[in-house]
C-alpha positions as CSV (number, residue, x, y, z in Angstrom):
1,M,48.5,18.3,34.3
2,A,48.0,22.6,34.0
3,I,50.2,22.2,30.8
4,A,48.0,19.2,29.2
5,T,44.8,21.7,30.0
6,A,46.3,24.4,28.4
7,A,47.0,22.4,25.1
8,M,42.7,21.7,24.7
9,P,41.2,23.1,22.0
10,A,38.9,25.8,22.7
11,T,35.9,24.2,20.8
12,A,35.7,22.0,24.0
13,Q,33.9,25.0,25.8
14,D,31.0,25.3,23.6
15,S,29.4,22.5,24.7
16,W,29.3,23.0,28.5
17,A,25.2,22.5,28.2
18,G,25.7,18.8,26.5
19,A,28.1,17.9,29.2
20,I,26.0,18.3,31.8
21,R,23.0,16.7,29.9
22,Q,25.2,13.4,29.2
23,R,26.4,12.9,33.0
24,R,22.4,12.9,33.4
25,K,21.8,10.3,30.9
26,A,24.9,8.4,32.8
27,L,22.9,8.6,36.1
28,L,21.6,5.3,36.1
29,Q,25.2,3.9,35.6
30,R,26.4,6.3,38.8
31,L,24.2,4.8,41.1
32,G,25.0,1.4,40.1
33,M,28.4,2.2,40.1
34,A,28.3,3.5,43.6
35,A,25.8,0.8,45.0
36,A,28.4,-2.3,43.9
37,C,31.3,-0.1,45.4
38,A,29.3,0.0,48.1
39,L,28.7,-3.8,48.7
40,V,31.8,-4.8,47.2
41,F,34.2,-2.9,49.9
42,S,31.3,-3.4,53.1
43,P,33.7,-6.9,54.5
44,L,36.4,-4.4,54.8
45,L,34.8,-1.2,55.7
46,G,32.2,-2.3,57.7
47,W,28.5,-2.4,56.7
48,S,27.3,0.6,58.7
49,L,30.2,2.6,57.0
50,S,29.5,1.5,53.3
51,A,25.3,1.8,54.0
52,G,26.0,5.3,55.3
53,W,28.4,6.7,52.2
54,M,26.1,5.3,49.8
55,L,23.0,6.5,51.3
56,G,25.0,10.2,51.1
57,Y,26.0,9.2,47.8
58,F,22.5,9.0,46.7
59,T,21.7,12.6,48.2
60,V,23.9,13.8,46.6
61,Q,22.7,13.1,43.2
62,L,19.1,14.5,44.3
63,V,21.3,17.7,45.0
64,D,22.6,17.4,41.3
65,L,19.4,16.8,39.4
66,W,17.5,19.6,41.2
67,I,20.7,21.9,40.3
68,F,20.8,21.1,37.1
69,G,17.2,20.8,36.2
70,P,16.6,23.2,34.1
71,V,19.6,22.3,31.5
72,N,18.5,18.5,32.1
73,D,15.0,19.6,30.9
74,G,16.1,22.1,27.9
75,R,14.9,25.5,29.3
76,T,18.5,26.8,29.6
77,E,22.1,26.3,27.9
78,R,24.1,27.6,31.2
79,L,23.0,28.2,34.6
80,R,23.3,32.1,36.0
81,G,24.3,33.3,39.1
82,V,24.1,31.7,42.4
83,R,22.8,28.5,40.6
84,G,25.9,28.7,38.3
85,L,28.2,28.9,40.8
86,A,26.6,26.0,42.6
87,G,26.2,24.2,39.6
88,N,30.3,24.4,39.6
89,A,30.3,23.3,42.8
90,M,27.7,20.3,42.7
91,L,29.9,18.9,40.0
92,T,33.4,18.5,42.3
93,I,31.9,17.7,45.3
94,N,29.9,15.1,43.1
95,A,33.5,13.5,41.9
96,G,34.9,14.7,45.4
97,Y,32.2,12.4,47.1
98,F,33.1,9.6,45.0
99,G,36.8,9.3,45.4
100,S,36.4,9.9,48.8
101,L,35.4,6.3,49.6
102,A,39.4,5.8,49.3
103,I,40.5,7.5,51.8
104,P,38.6,4.9,54.0
105,L,40.1,2.0,52.2
106,W,43.5,3.5,52.8
107,I,43.0,4.1,56.7
108,V,41.4,0.4,56.9
109,G,42.8,-1.5,54.3
110,G,46.2,-0.7,55.0
111,A,48.8,-1.0,51.3
112,M,45.6,-3.6,50.0
113,G,43.5,-1.3,50.6
114,G,45.5,0.9,48.9
115,I,45.0,-0.7,46.0
116,C,41.3,-1.0,45.9
117,A,41.6,2.7,46.4
118,S,43.9,3.2,43.3
119,M,41.3,0.9,41.1
120,L,38.5,2.6,42.4
121,L,40.1,6.1,41.5
122,S,41.3,5.3,38.2
123,A,37.5,4.1,37.5
124,G,36.7,6.9,38.4
125,A,39.2,10.1,36.2
126,I,38.1,7.7,33.6
127,Y,34.1,7.6,34.3
128,S,34.4,11.4,34.1
129,M,36.5,11.6,31.2
130,I,34.2,10.2,29.3
131,N,31.3,12.2,30.4
132,A,32.5,15.0,29.8
133,P,32.5,15.5,25.9
134,R,33.7,19.2,24.1
135,S,33.3,20.7,27.9
136,M,37.1,21.4,29.2
137,S,35.3,23.2,31.9
138,V,33.0,20.1,33.0
139,L,36.4,17.6,32.7
140,V,38.4,20.1,35.0
141,L,35.9,20.1,37.9
142,T,35.2,16.2,37.4
143,V,37.9,15.2,37.1
144,T,40.1,17.1,39.3
145,P,38.9,15.6,42.5
146,Q,40.0,12.1,41.3
147,F,43.5,13.0,40.3
148,L,44.1,14.9,44.7
149,Y,43.3,11.9,45.4
150,L,45.1,9.8,43.0
151,A,48.6,11.9,43.5
152,S,48.2,11.6,47.8
153,T,49.0,7.8,47.0
154,P,52.4,8.1,47.6
155,F,52.0,9.9,50.5
156,F,50.0,7.0,52.0
157,M,52.8,5.0,50.8
158,F,55.5,7.0,52.3
159,A,53.3,6.7,55.6
160,Y,52.7,3.3,55.9
161,G,56.5,2.4,55.6
162,A,56.9,2.5,51.3
163,S,60.9,2.6,50.7
164,P,62.0,5.6,48.6
165,A,62.1,4.0,45.3
166,F,57.9,2.4,45.1
167,V,57.2,5.7,46.2
168,T,58.8,7.4,43.5
169,A,57.8,5.1,41.0
170,A,54.2,5.7,42.5
171,A,54.6,8.9,42.2
172,V,55.7,8.7,38.3
173,A,52.9,6.7,37.4
174,V,50.2,9.1,38.9
175,G,51.8,11.7,36.5
176,V,51.6,8.9,33.6
177,F,47.7,8.1,34.0
178,I,46.9,11.4,34.6
179,T,48.6,12.6,31.4
180,Y,47.4,9.6,29.2
181,C,43.7,10.4,30.7
182,L,44.0,14.4,29.3
183,S,45.3,13.5,26.5
184,T,43.1,11.2,25.6
185,W,40.1,13.1,26.4
186,Q,41.8,15.3,23.9
187,R,41.9,12.8,21.1
188,M,38.6,12.2,22.2
189,N,37.3,15.1,21.7
190,Q,38.9,15.8,18.2
191,A,37.7,12.9,17.4
192,R,33.9,13.9,18.6
193,I,34.7,17.7,16.7
194,S,35.5,15.9,13.5
195,E,32.7,13.8,13.6
196,S,30.1,16.7,14.2
197,A,31.9,18.6,11.7
198,A,31.6,15.9,9.0
199,R,28.2,14.6,10.0
200,I,27.2,18.5,9.3
201,E,28.8,18.5,5.5
202,A,27.3,15.3,5.4
203,E,23.8,16.5,6.2
204,E,24.4,20.0,4.0
205,K,25.5,17.8,1.1
206,R,22.0,15.8,1.6
207,A,19.9,18.8,2.2
208,D,22.0,19.8,-1.1
209,A,21.3,17.2,-3.1
210,E,17.6,16.8,-2.2
211,R,17.2,20.5,-3.5
212,I,19.0,19.6,-6.4
213,M,16.8,16.4,-7.1
214,E,13.5,18.7,-6.1
215,G,15.1,21.4,-8.4
216,R,15.4,18.9,-11.2
217,S,11.8,17.1,-10.8
218,A,10.3,20.4,-11.3
219,F,12.5,21.6,-13.9
220,L,11.3,18.1,-15.8
221,A,7.7,18.1,-14.7
222,A,8.0,21.8,-16.4
223,V,9.7,21.3,-19.3
224,G,7.4,17.7,-19.8
225,H,4.6,19.6,-19.1
226,D,5.0,22.6,-22.0
227,L,6.5,19.6,-24.0
228,R,3.3,17.5,-24.7
229,T,1.7,21.0,-26.0
230,P,3.9,20.5,-29.3
231,I,3.8,16.5,-29.2
232,S,0.1,17.3,-29.6
233,A,0.2,19.7,-32.5
234,I,2.4,17.2,-34.2
235,L,0.1,14.3,-33.9
236,T,-3.0,15.9,-34.4
237,G,-1.7,17.0,-37.8
238,S,-0.1,14.1,-38.8
239,A,-3.4,12.3,-38.2
240,E,-5.3,14.5,-40.8
241,L,-3.0,14.8,-42.8
242,E,-3.4,10.5,-43.0
243,R,-6.7,11.7,-43.1
244,G,-6.7,13.2,-46.2
245,A,-4.0,11.8,-48.1
246,S,-4.6,11.2,-51.4
247,D,-1.8,8.9,-51.9
248,S,-0.6,5.9,-50.0
249,S,3.2,7.8,-50.5
250,A,1.8,10.6,-48.0
251,R,-0.2,8.5,-46.1
252,A,3.1,6.6,-45.5
253,Q,4.8,10.3,-44.7
254,A,1.9,11.4,-42.3
255,R,2.3,7.9,-40.6
256,L,5.7,8.6,-40.3
257,I,5.2,11.6,-38.3
258,S,2.2,10.2,-36.0
259,D,4.9,7.2,-35.1
260,A,7.6,9.7,-34.5
261,G,5.3,11.4,-32.0
262,F,4.5,8.0,-30.1
263,M,8.2,8.0,-29.5
264,M,8.8,10.9,-28.1
265,K,5.6,11.0,-25.6
266,A,6.8,7.8,-24.8
267,L,10.7,8.8,-24.4
268,L,9.2,11.6,-22.9
269,D,7.0,9.5,-20.3
270,D,10.1,7.5,-19.5
271,L,12.3,10.4,-18.7
272,L,9.9,11.9,-16.4
273,D,9.2,8.4,-14.7
274,H,13.2,8.3,-14.4
275,A,13.5,11.6,-12.4
276,K,10.4,10.2,-10.0
277,L,11.7,7.5,-8.8
278,E,15.5,9.1,-8.5
279,A,13.6,12.0,-6.1
280,G,12.1,9.4,-4.5
281,H,8.4,10.3,-5.2
282,M,7.1,7.4,-7.5
283,T,4.6,5.6,-4.9
284,V,2.8,2.9,-5.3
285,D,-0.7,2.0,-4.8
286,S,-2.8,-1.0,-2.7
287,V,-5.7,-2.1,-4.5
288,D,-7.8,-4.9,-4.8
289,F,-8.3,-5.9,-8.8
290,S,-7.7,-8.9,-10.7
291,L,-4.6,-10.1,-11.4
292,R,-6.0,-12.5,-14.1
293,D,-7.9,-10.2,-16.1
294,L,-4.8,-7.9,-16.1
295,L,-2.7,-10.4,-17.8
296,N,-5.3,-11.3,-20.3
297,Q,-5.6,-7.6,-21.3
298,S,-2.0,-7.0,-21.4
299,A,-1.6,-10.0,-23.7
300,R,-4.3,-9.3,-26.2
301,L,-3.0,-5.8,-26.3
302,W,0.5,-7.2,-27.5
303,R,-0.9,-10.0,-30.1
304,G,-1.6,-7.9,-32.7
305,P,2.4,-6.1,-32.9
306,A,3.4,-9.5,-32.6
307,R,1.2,-10.5,-35.3
308,A,2.3,-7.9,-37.8
309,K,5.9,-9.0,-36.8
310,G,5.6,-12.1,-37.8
311,L,6.0,-13.6,-33.6
312,K,3.9,-16.0,-31.8
313,L,3.0,-14.7,-28.1
314,R,1.8,-17.4,-25.9
315,I,1.1,-17.5,-22.3
316,E,1.9,-20.5,-19.9
317,G,0.6,-21.3,-16.8
318,A,-2.7,-19.3,-16.7
319,A,-4.3,-22.0,-14.6
320,T,-2.1,-21.2,-11.1
321,V,-3.3,-17.2,-11.6
322,P,-5.8,-16.3,-8.9
323,T,-8.8,-13.5,-9.8
324,S,-8.5,-11.6,-6.8
325,V,-5.5,-10.1,-5.1
326,R,-3.8,-6.3,-3.7
327,G,-1.1,-4.5,-5.3
328,D,-0.5,-1.9,-7.5
329,P,-2.1,-3.2,-10.8
330,M,-0.8,0.2,-12.8
331,R,2.5,-0.1,-11.7
332,L,2.6,-3.9,-12.7
333,R,1.7,-3.5,-16.1
334,Q,3.9,-0.9,-16.6
335,V,6.3,-3.6,-15.8
336,L,4.8,-6.0,-18.0
337,N,4.8,-3.8,-20.8
338,N,8.6,-2.8,-20.8
339,L,9.5,-6.6,-20.5
340,I,7.1,-7.5,-22.9
341,S,8.1,-4.3,-25.4
342,N,11.9,-5.2,-24.6
343,A,11.4,-8.6,-26.0
344,M,9.5,-7.7,-29.2
345,K,12.0,-5.2,-30.0
346,F,14.7,-7.9,-29.7
347,T,13.0,-10.4,-31.5
348,A,13.1,-11.3,-35.4
349,E,11.6,-14.5,-35.8
350,G,10.3,-16.8,-33.4
351,S,8.1,-16.4,-29.9
352,I,7.5,-14.2,-26.7
353,T,6.3,-16.7,-24.3
354,L,4.2,-15.2,-20.9
355,R,5.2,-18.3,-18.1
356,L,3.3,-17.6,-14.9
357,K,4.1,-19.1,-11.4
358,V,1.7,-18.4,-9.1
359,W,1.1,-20.1,-5.6
360,P,-0.9,-19.3,-2.5
361,E,1.6,-18.7,0.9
362,D,0.8,-19.6,4.8
363,T,0.8,-16.0,5.5
364,G,-1.9,-15.6,3.3
365,G,-0.9,-13.8,-0.3
366,H,-0.1,-15.1,-2.9
367,A,3.9,-15.3,-4.5
368,V,4.2,-14.4,-8.0
369,L,6.2,-15.5,-10.4
370,I,6.1,-13.6,-14.4
371,E,8.9,-14.4,-16.9
372,V,8.5,-13.2,-20.6
373,A,11.2,-15.3,-22.2
374,D,12.0,-14.3,-26.2
375,T,13.7,-16.6,-29.1
376,G,15.8,-13.1,-29.9
377,P,20.0,-12.8,-30.2
378,G,21.1,-13.2,-26.1
379,M,23.1,-11.3,-24.6
380,T,26.8,-11.6,-23.1
381,G,27.8,-11.8,-19.7
382,D,29.0,-7.5,-19.8
383,Q,25.9,-6.3,-21.2
384,L,23.6,-8.4,-19.0
385,A,25.7,-7.0,-15.8
386,R,25.0,-3.2,-17.3
387,L,21.5,-4.7,-18.4
388,F,19.5,-1.8,-16.0
389,T,21.8,0.5,-16.2
390,P,20.2,3.9,-17.2
391,F,20.9,5.4,-20.8
392,D,23.0,2.3,-20.9
393,Q,21.9,1.0,-24.6
394,T,24.4,-2.5,-23.6
395,I,24.4,-2.8,-27.1
396,A,26.1,0.0,-29.9
397,G,23.7,0.4,-32.5
398,V,20.8,0.1,-30.2
399,S,18.9,3.7,-30.2
400,A,20.1,4.3,-34.1
401,R,17.9,0.9,-34.7
402,H,15.0,0.7,-32.4
403,G,15.3,4.5,-30.5
404,G,14.9,4.7,-26.8
405,T,16.8,6.4,-23.9
406,G,17.3,2.6,-22.4
407,L,15.8,3.3,-19.1
408,G,12.6,1.2,-19.9
409,L,14.5,-1.5,-17.8
410,A,15.9,0.2,-15.1
411,I,12.7,2.1,-14.4
412,S,10.5,-1.4,-14.5
413,R,13.7,-2.7,-11.5
414,Q,12.8,0.3,-9.4
415,L,9.1,-0.3,-10.1
416,A,9.6,-3.6,-8.9
417,E,11.3,-2.9,-5.8
418,L,8.7,-0.3,-4.8
419,M,6.4,-3.1,-4.2
420,G,8.2,-5.1,-3.2
421,G,9.3,-7.5,-5.9
422,R,12.9,-7.8,-7.6
423,L,13.6,-8.4,-11.4
424,T,16.3,-10.0,-13.0
425,A,17.5,-11.6,-16.4
426,R,19.1,-14.2,-17.6
427,S,20.5,-14.6,-21.1
428,S,23.2,-16.4,-23.5
429,V,24.5,-15.7,-26.7
430,G,22.2,-17.7,-29.2
431,H,19.7,-18.5,-26.4
432,G,17.1,-15.6,-26.0
433,S,16.4,-14.1,-22.4
434,I,14.1,-14.3,-20.0
435,F,13.3,-11.9,-18.0
436,T,11.9,-12.8,-14.4
437,L,9.6,-10.4,-12.0
438,A,9.2,-12.1,-8.6
439,L,6.5,-10.3,-6.0
440,R,4.4,-11.0,-3.5
441,L,1.2,-9.5,-3.9
442,E,-1.9,-9.9,-0.9
443,A,-5.2,-11.8,-1.1
444,A,-8.0,-9.0,-1.8
445,Q,-10.2,-7.9,0.5
446,A,-13.3,-7.3,-1.5
447,G,-14.9,-10.7,-1.9
448,V,-15.4,-10.1,-6.0
449,V,-13.0,-7.0,-7.8
450,S,-13.4,-5.7,-11.4
451,A,-10.9,-6.2,-14.3
452,P,-8.5,-2.8,-13.9
453,A,-9.0,-1.0,-17.0
454,L,-6.2,-0.2,-19.4
455,D,-4.3,3.1,-18.9
456,Q,-3.3,5.1,-21.6
457,E,0.4,4.0,-21.2
458,S,-0.5,0.6,-22.1
459,R,-1.5,1.6,-25.5
460,D,1.7,4.0,-26.0
461,A,3.6,1.1,-25.0
462,V,2.0,-0.6,-28.1
463,A,2.2,2.5,-30.3
464,R,6.0,2.7,-29.8
465,A,6.3,-1.1,-30.6
466,L,4.4,-0.5,-33.6
467,S,6.4,2.6,-34.7
468,T,10.3,0.8,-34.7
469,R,8.7,-1.8,-37.4
470,P,9.7,-1.4,-40.9
471,S,7.4,1.3,-43.1
472,S,6.2,-1.2,-45.3
473,R,3.0,-1.6,-43.2
474,P,-0.8,-1.4,-44.0
475,S,-2.8,1.0,-45.0
476,T,-5.0,1.6,-42.0
477,P,-3.1,0.6,-37.9
478,S,-3.0,-2.4,-36.7
479,T,-2.9,-1.1,-33.1
480,P,-6.1,0.8,-31.1
481,A,-6.3,4.4,-30.7
482,P,-5.2,5.3,-27.2
483,D,-8.3,6.4,-25.4
484,A,-10.0,9.0,-24.1
485,Q,-10.5,8.2,-19.9
486,S,-13.2,9.3,-17.5
487,L,-12.3,10.9,-14.5
488,T,-12.9,7.9,-12.6
489,G,-10.4,5.9,-14.6
490,T,-12.7,3.9,-16.9
491,A,-11.7,3.7,-20.3
492,V,-13.7,4.5,-23.0
493,E,-14.1,3.1,-26.7
494,T,-13.3,5.8,-29.1
495,A,-16.0,7.2,-31.6
496,P,-16.7,4.7,-34.3
497,A,-14.6,6.7,-37.0
498,E,-12.2,10.1,-37.6
499,G,-14.5,12.7,-39.2
500,A,-17.9,11.0,-38.0
501,A,-20.2,13.5,-35.6
502,P,-20.9,12.5,-32.1
503,A,-24.8,12.7,-31.6
504,P,-26.1,15.6,-30.4
505,D,-29.1,16.3,-27.8
506,A,-32.4,15.8,-29.6
507,D,-33.7,19.1,-28.4
508,E,-35.3,22.6,-29.8
509,D,-32.1,22.7,-31.2
510,E,-31.2,19.6,-32.7
511,G,-29.8,20.7,-36.0
512,R,-27.8,24.1,-35.5
513,P,-23.8,23.2,-34.9
514,M,-22.4,22.5,-31.7
515,R,-21.2,24.7,-29.7
516,V,-18.2,24.6,-28.1
517,L,-15.3,26.8,-25.9
518,V,-11.8,26.3,-26.2
519,V,-9.6,26.7,-22.9
520,D,-6.0,26.9,-23.4
521,D,-3.3,29.0,-22.8
522,H,-1.4,27.8,-26.1
523,D,-2.7,29.3,-29.3
524,I,-0.7,25.4,-30.6
525,N,-3.0,23.7,-28.4
526,R,-6.1,25.7,-28.9
527,R,-5.2,25.4,-32.9
528,A,-5.0,21.6,-32.3
529,I,-8.7,20.9,-31.3
530,Q,-9.5,23.2,-33.5
531,L,-8.6,21.6,-36.6
532,I,-9.8,17.8,-35.0
533,L,-13.3,19.7,-34.4
534,Q,-13.3,21.6,-37.7
535,P,-14.4,18.8,-39.9
536,L,-17.4,18.6,-37.3
537,G,-18.9,21.3,-38.5
538,C,-18.5,22.9,-34.8
539,D,-19.1,26.6,-33.8
540,I,-16.0,27.1,-32.0
541,A,-14.7,30.3,-29.3
542,T,-11.2,30.3,-27.5
543,A,-10.2,31.3,-24.5
544,A,-6.1,32.1,-23.7
545,D,-7.0,32.4,-20.0
546,G,-9.5,31.4,-17.1
547,M,-10.7,34.9,-16.7
548,A,-11.7,35.1,-20.0
549,A,-13.4,32.3,-20.4
550,L,-15.5,33.4,-17.0
551,K,-16.6,36.5,-19.2
552,I,-17.3,34.4,-21.9
553,C,-19.2,31.9,-20.4
554,E,-21.2,35.0,-18.6
555,T,-22.8,35.5,-22.4
556,S,-22.5,32.9,-24.3
557,S,-24.0,29.4,-24.1
558,F,-22.0,26.1,-25.2
559,D,-22.8,22.8,-25.5
560,L,-19.3,21.5,-24.2
561,I,-16.3,23.1,-22.9
562,F,-12.6,22.1,-23.1
563,M,-10.4,23.0,-20.0
564,D,-6.6,23.0,-20.0
565,V,-5.9,22.6,-16.1
566,R,-2.5,23.8,-16.0
567,M,-2.6,28.0,-16.9
568,P,-1.3,31.1,-15.5
569,E,-3.2,33.0,-12.8
570,L,-6.3,31.2,-13.1
571,D,-6.0,27.4,-13.8
572,G,-8.6,25.6,-15.4
573,R,-9.8,23.6,-12.0
574,E,-10.6,26.6,-10.6
575,T,-12.1,28.5,-13.4
576,T,-14.3,25.3,-13.5
577,R,-15.5,26.1,-9.8
578,R,-16.3,29.3,-10.4
579,I,-18.4,28.0,-13.5
580,R,-20.2,25.4,-11.6
581,D,-20.3,27.8,-8.3
582,G,-22.0,30.9,-10.9
583,D,-25.7,30.3,-11.9
584,G,-24.8,31.3,-15.8
585,P,-25.8,29.6,-18.7
586,N,-23.0,26.9,-18.6
587,A,-23.1,25.6,-14.6
588,L,-24.8,22.7,-15.9
589,V,-22.7,22.0,-19.4
590,P,-19.8,19.4,-19.7
591,I,-16.1,20.1,-19.3
592,I,-13.3,18.2,-20.0
593,A,-10.1,18.2,-18.9
594,V,-6.7,18.4,-20.8
595,T,-3.7,17.5,-18.9
596,A,-0.5,16.3,-19.2
597,D,-1.0,15.6,-15.4
598,T,-3.0,12.6,-15.2
599,A,-1.7,11.2,-11.8
600,P,-4.4,10.1,-9.3
601,E,-4.2,12.6,-7.0
602,D,-4.5,14.4,-10.0
603,I,-7.7,13.1,-11.6
604,A,-9.4,13.5,-7.8
605,A,-8.7,17.5,-8.0
606,C,-10.3,17.6,-11.2
607,T,-13.1,15.8,-10.1
608,A,-13.5,17.4,-6.6
609,A,-14.0,20.7,-9.2
610,G,-16.7,19.7,-10.9
611,M,-14.8,18.0,-14.4
612,T,-17.1,15.6,-16.2
613,Y,-14.0,14.6,-18.2
614,F,-10.1,14.2,-19.1
615,V,-8.5,13.5,-21.9
616,P,-4.8,13.1,-21.3
617,K,-2.3,14.9,-23.4
618,P,-0.4,15.2,-26.1
619,I,-4.5,15.2,-27.9
620,T,-5.1,12.7,-31.1
621,P,-8.3,12.8,-33.2
622,P,-9.4,9.7,-31.8
623,M,-9.1,10.5,-28.3
624,L,-10.9,14.0,-28.3
625,L,-13.8,12.5,-30.6
626,G,-14.2,9.4,-28.4
627,A,-14.4,11.9,-25.5
628,I,-17.2,14.0,-27.0
629,T,-18.9,10.7,-28.1
630,H,-19.2,9.4,-24.3
631,V,-20.1,12.8,-22.5
632,M,-22.5,13.6,-25.2
633,T,-24.1,10.4,-24.6
634,M,-24.2,10.7,-21.2
635,A,-25.7,13.8,-21.1
636,Q,-28.5,12.6,-23.6
637,A,-28.9,9.6,-20.7
638,E,-29.6,11.4,-18.2
639,D,-31.9,14.0,-20.7
640,E,-33.9,10.4,-21.3
641,A,-34.2,9.6,-17.3
642,G,-35.4,13.1,-16.5
643,V,-38.0,12.5,-18.7
644,E,-38.8,9.4,-17.6
645,T,-39.3,9.7,-14.7
646,A,-41.5,13.2,-15.5
647,A,-43.8,10.9,-17.6
648,A,-44.2,8.8,-14.2
């Protein structure tokens, strides 16, 4: 036994407290085993002896709990001084008391009792081996009494007249059993150490992967925000070029730049969504909305592009669609736009059909099945297998002909799974493709729900689809321009016509140019907004950061302020708070946020800061003019309401 013990790995001594706590977890098992032994052996040993032994064993367990209490409670990892010596002694006493039942079994039961004793001691040794994980000291103190009792077996056999051959065989069997127990503990210990090391390594790799994903997400978010600045300039400049173009060739070239800008923004949005999904940062909401209105709006939005491409857009099963449901309308619309856009991209002639099937469930809520079927070229089995793989276009030359990153369908499937649904596809060559979105939507909690407003992403999807058409387009755009949006998420109509000045308040300053402050740390953004506002005859001042804006606002009054949200030192929200909290001339002036961060929590933060409205980046002239029209119209309505109240 000494040789086998010497071979134990030193690392086992490092988990003494862990082995003690493992013994504490097995307390009920020990008590149950002792009670069972006392009951089983009582006909042989007598009820009084069995009951007395069991009572003594329970007393030993109470003392054991008291001595090792600080370790079991996590107050210490090692007992010191007298308590430490008592703890080591208790480990031996506890195991020795259990094994002591073997002595009366030999004495009272003879050879047959000895067989029972050997089985009892074997079970005790195995128990001690299992409940001393990674601690050699605990193993030695608890298993030694069992081994000593077992080692006495040949002597009892000799005392009862067994032949030397049987005595020798028993001694060898005991030695083999002891060796087997120790080698098994060693293998178990090595397995525990390897498992622990693998778990630690896996946890480190997981933490590293999370850090990498966090860093990549932060990097993509920062790059995405910065890329929106030049995209805004591209869209603004191309719109101005198209507005001032003198011939159709120049207008076509300007329109080509606009299409490229919208495609760049769409690709950027896909990359950022993919990064969010990969990092696990994408979430879904649960709000009441009108499913029927959402589907109708989406269909109306895509009819123009379908008509322009010579396709028919059909809807089947609209009668089964309920009005009020609960879910995430923005993510549902995003998936639907991706599917229709994909069908529009690959269908040269024929039709695109939106099939709707909705039925109530017994548990409440609705099962929703939405199919988008096209009459395109279809796909092979291999192409279907790779269809939802990110960055995989499935067909050579797709990127060159249609653009895109191959992320749209991958993002759609992940969003469907986030909503608790499933997105599948079936297709065959020459027979088109059918994409099926299946999900469950809860019943609406409110009695009447409003239609979800068309979001910026929906209009961008249409713009992207139109930008992939051949260049022989009509001279006027056939898709509605992206809208500016209010901080409450309500869509606003764009300005009536590019270059048409909004109606200012009718006050004593009527006739003077509108005074506008543009605050942005990027010069290209300031220039882009100036380029849009200059034809209106606005008096424009600029500031490169929040502190400069505060200084200007102390001495000058404005009719409108465009405020970038992300700026160094003092961001747009804090700058707005300080303007609102002060008593300067601009405390009540409308402030329009110009931001690439349009998530609900970001817009809520802008609202809390006192911002009136927001324009999402990249900026286009219709969006900016629509925002001005809306804000000034609201201000005028409030002034008129105030006059009526005063007159009353």
